[in-house]
N, C-alpha and C positions, 0 to 999 in steps of 0.2 A: 672303506673300510673293511678290515678282515672279518670274516663271519666269527662268531662267539666262539664256535668249536675250534677255531684255529688259533685263538688267542689264550695265553696263560692268565689266570686270574687269581688264583690261590697263593697266599704269601707262602705256604709250605712248598709248592712248586718252585717258586723263585729261590727261597733258602736252599733247597736241595741242589738246584742248578749252581748256585753260587758255591757250594761246597765241594760237588762232585765234577762239575763240568770242565772240559778244555776250553781254551780261549784263544781269541786272536784279536789284535788291537791296531788301530790307527790312531793319528793324533786327535781325531774328534770322536771315535766310536770304540766299543769294545763289544766283541759277540762271544758270548758264553754258550755253549752247545753240548748236547749229549744225545745218544740215540735214543729213540722213542719206542716204546713197547705197542704205541698205537699204530693205526695204519695210515695217519696223517702226521704232518709236522704241526707244532705249535710255536708261537712266538710272542714275546712279552716285550714291553718297552719300558725304559727306566730313565727319568730325567731327574737328578737330584736338585735340591735348592742351592748347591754350590753353583749350578750352571746359571739359574736365575732365580731371584726372590719371586718373581712375578708367576703366578699360576697360569696367566694368559700366555706368556712366553713359553712356559714349560710345556703347555698343551699344544702349542703351536708347533713346536720342535718335534713332539711326539707324533703329531698327526703327519707331518711332512715326512717323517721316517718311515712311518707306517704306510704311506702311500707308495713309497719307493719299494719298500719290501714286498708290498702286495703285489706289485707289477712282476717281480721276480720270483714269486712264491712257487709258481709252476715248475720252475728250473730245478728246484730240489727235489733229487730223486728218491733218497732215502728218508724216511721219516725222523725227525730230529725235534727236540725241545730246545728252544734258543731264546736268549735275552739280548737285546740290543740295547747296551748301556750308552747314553749320550754323555760325553765328557765335556763338551764345550757348546757355547752358544753358535750355532751356524746359521742364524737367522740371516746373515748377511751373504751367505754363500750361494753361489749360482745353483740352481736345481740340478744341473747336468753334473756338476763337481760333486755334489752329495749322492747323486745316483751312481757316479763312478767309484766313490768311495765305498758305499754299502756293496755295490757289485764286486769290489775287490775282496770283501769279507766273506761274500758268499761264493765266490769262486774257490776260495781257500777251503770252504766248508764242503763243497762238492768234490774237489780234488782229492 
């Protein structure tokens, strides 16, 4: 799990990012991002009830995505604030496929 300082927690941060951030999308994920004034990057994860009514499933999806982003977090050179919005239930997806999809979004962010 990412350390607390590297996670977005305030609703105001999420709302500001939704209004002002640029975004990249794949069929399963959307990445909202904006440059950060801090010396480090922050990330938040969103899974709506449209994806699954079950909180257990939503939290599992959030943890899986968080684990993959945590592995790749050091590759982000410039500090950014970003939100990873999970569009679809990828619980049946192979972990390598999930890693590739998130990696594709983060590569576009770094490029």
